[in-house]
C-alpha positions in Angstrom: 15.1 49.4 -17.3 18.2 48.1 -19.2 18.3 45.3 -21.8 19.2 42.7 -19.2 16.2 43.4 -17.0 14.0 43.5 -20.0 15.4 40.2 -21.3 15.1 38.5 -17.9 11.4 39.4 -17.7 10.8 38.3 -21.3 12.7 35.1 -20.8 10.9 34.2 -17.6 7.5 34.9 -19.2 8.4 32.8 -22.3 9.9 30.0 -20.3 6.9 29.6 -18.0 4.3 30.1 -20.7 5.8 27.6 -23.1 6.9 24.9 -20.7 4.0 24.8 -18.3 2.1 22.1 -20.2 5.3 20.0 -20.0 5.0 20.2 -16.2 1.6 18.6 -16.5 2.9 15.8 -18.7 6.0 15.3 -16.6 3.8 14.8 -13.6 2.0 12.1 -15.4 5.3 10.4 -16.4 6.6 10.6 -12.8 3.4 9.1 -11.7 4.2 6.0 -13.8 7.7 5.4 -12.5 8.5 1.7 -11.8 11.5 -0.6 -11.8 12.3 -0.1 -15.5 11.0 3.4 -16.0 13.0 5.7 -13.7 12.9 9.4 -12.9 16.1 9.9 -14.7 14.4 8.7 -17.9 11.8 11.4 -17.5 14.4 14.2 -16.8 16.8 13.3 -19.6 14.0 12.7 -22.0 12.5 16.1 -21.3 15.8 17.8 -21.9 16.4 15.9 -25.1 13.0 16.8 -26.5 13.2 20.4 -25.4 16.7 20.8 -27.0 15.2 19.5 -30.3 12.5 22.2 -30.1 15.1 24.9 -29.4 17.3 23.7 -32.3 14.3 24.0 -34.7 13.4 27.4 -33.3 16.9 28.8 -33.8 16.0 29.1 -37.5 14.3 32.3 -36.4 17.4 33.8 -35.0 19.4 33.0 -38.1 16.6 34.6 -40.2 17.2 38.0 -38.5 20.7 38.1 -40.2 19.1 38.5 -43.6 15.6 39.9 -42.9 15.0 43.4 -41.6 13.9 43.6 -38.0 10.7 45.4 -38.7 9.5 42.4 -40.8 10.9 39.9 -38.3 8.7 41.5 -35.7 5.6 40.5 -37.6 6.2 37.0 -36.3 5.0 38.4 -33.0 1.5 37.8 -34.3 2.1 34.0 -33.8 2.2 34.2 -30.0 -0.8 36.5 -30.0 -2.8 34.1 -32.1 -1.7 31.1 -30.0 -2.7 32.9 -26.8 -6.1 33.9 -28.2 -6.6 30.3 -29.4 -5.8 28.9 -25.9 -7.9 31.5 -24.2 -11.0 30.2 -26.0 -10.1 26.5 -26.3 -11.6 25.4 -23.0 -12.2 21.8 -24.1 -8.5 20.9 -24.4 -7.9 22.4 -21.0 -10.6 20.3 -19.3 -9.3 17.2 -21.0 -5.8 17.7 -19.7 -7.1 18.3 -16.2 -8.9 14.9 -16.2 -5.8 13.2 -17.6 -3.6 14.7 -14.8 -6.1 13.9 -12.1 -6.5 10.3 -13.3 -2.8 9.6 -13.6 -2.1 10.4 -9.9 -4.3 8.0 -8.1 -1.4 5.8 -7.0 2.0 7.1 -5.8 5.0 6.3 -8.0 7.4 3.5 -6.9 10.5 5.0 -5.5 13.7 4.8 -7.6 16.5 2.7 -6.2 20.0 4.0 -6.4 21.8 3.1 -9.6 25.3 3.7 -11.0 23.9 3.5 -14.6 25.9 5.9 -16.8 24.4 8.9 -18.5 25.4 7.5 -21.9 23.6 4.2 -21.1 20.5 6.2 -20.1 20.6 8.2 -23.3 20.5 4.9 -25.3 17.5 3.7 -23.3 14.3 3.7 -25.4 12.4 4.8 -22.3 14.0 8.3 -22.6 12.6 8.8 -26.1 9.1 8.0 -24.9 9.3 11.2 -22.9 11.1 13.1 -25.7 8.5 12.1 -28.2 5.7 13.6 -26.0 7.7 16.8 -25.4 8.3 17.3 -29.1 4.7 16.4 -30.1 3.5 18.9 -27.5 6.0 21.5 -28.7 4.1 23.0 -31.7 3.2 26.1 -29.6 6.8 26.3 -28.3 8.2 26.6 -31.8 5.5 29.2 -32.8 6.6 31.3 -29.8 10.3 30.7 -29.8 10.8 31.4 -33.5 9.6 35.1 -33.3 11.2 35.6 -29.9 14.6 34.3 -31.0 14.4 36.2 -34.3 13.8 39.4 -32.4 16.8 38.7 -30.0 20.4 39.7 -30.1 23.1 37.1 -29.3 23.5 38.2 -25.7 19.7 38.3 -25.0 19.3 34.9 -26.7 21.8 33.4 -24.4 20.0 34.8 -21.4 16.6 33.6 -22.6 17.9 30.1 -23.4 19.5 29.9 -19.9 16.3 30.8 -18.2 14.4 28.3 -20.3 16.7 25.4 -19.5 16.7 26.3 -15.8 12.9 26.4 -15.9 12.7 22.9 -17.4 14.8 21.7 -14.5 12.5 23.4 -12.0 9.4 21.8 -13.7 11.1 18.4 -13.4 11.7 18.9 -9.7 8.2 20.3 -9.1 6.5 17.6 -11.2 8.4 14.8 -9.3 7.2 16.1 -6.0 3.6 16.8 -7.3 3.1 13.0 -7.7 3.0 12.9 -3.9 0.5 15.8 -3.8 -2.3 14.9 -6.2 -4.7 17.6 -4.9 -2.1 20.3 -5.6 -1.4 18.9 -9.1 -5.1 19.0 -9.9 -5.4 22.6 -8.8 -2.4 23.7 -10.9 -3.7 21.8 -13.9 -7.2 23.4 -13.5 -6.4 27.0 -12.7 -2.8 28.1 -13.1 -2.7 27.4 -16.9 -5.5 29.9 -17.4 -3.0 32.7 -16.9 -0.7 31.7 -19.7 -2.7 32.8 -22.8 -2.4 36.3 -21.5 1.3 35.9 -21.1 1.6 34.7 -24.7 -0.5 37.7 -26.0 1.8 40.0 -24.0 4.9 38.4 -25.5 3.6 38.8 -29.0 2.6 42.4 -28.6 6.0 43.1 -27.1 7.8 41.6 -30.1 5.6 43.8 -32.4 6.3 46.9 -30.4 10.1 46.4 -29.8 10.7 45.9 -33.5 8.3 48.7 -34.5 6.5 46.2 -36.7 3.1 47.7 -35.7 3.9 50.4 -38.3 3.5 47.9 -41.0 0.1 46.9 -39.7 -1.1 50.5 -38.9 0.9 52.8 -41.2 -1.1 55.9 -40.4 
């Protein structure tokens, strides 16, 4: 398996594991669409917030220029710990399920066509309501992206970021349509997210192994 195939698998795993919760919150936002709060506010707000998280996480990639890879790889312990924490933190999972379920009792009001410019939308405070939630919910993203970016070369970083941005767009599309299917949204919130702690643990272990950082933990 070449570097591109490895990077595509890693990027897809990271993108789905770190943005899945965004899908749930986006579904809530789309469920509250009205005459002043439009789907475009949700989509642009999500991308703005996600870009902020990526910008902060790029510190890890810059760190690899001065820190040996074997030490950078130790950051892989962060996704492992986050995954283990999510695996046993059932209370937060149940709370989010109830929030998603309760937010979808009424269908959103359909957006009317508008010629409002992108720049005008970016200046709308409604966009930053969504961005604020994305950033506030992005602590785990940073904890996963920093070691992942730090362990990546420039070409692989470009592939991973491309996958992440495409995945955000897919979640926006899926979340918008889930507001019309409350039962499916509830099932996803309740069951699908149980898989992601294992993906995070796998990502962390892969970072440790690819950078041979396990030798620092088990020198014998």
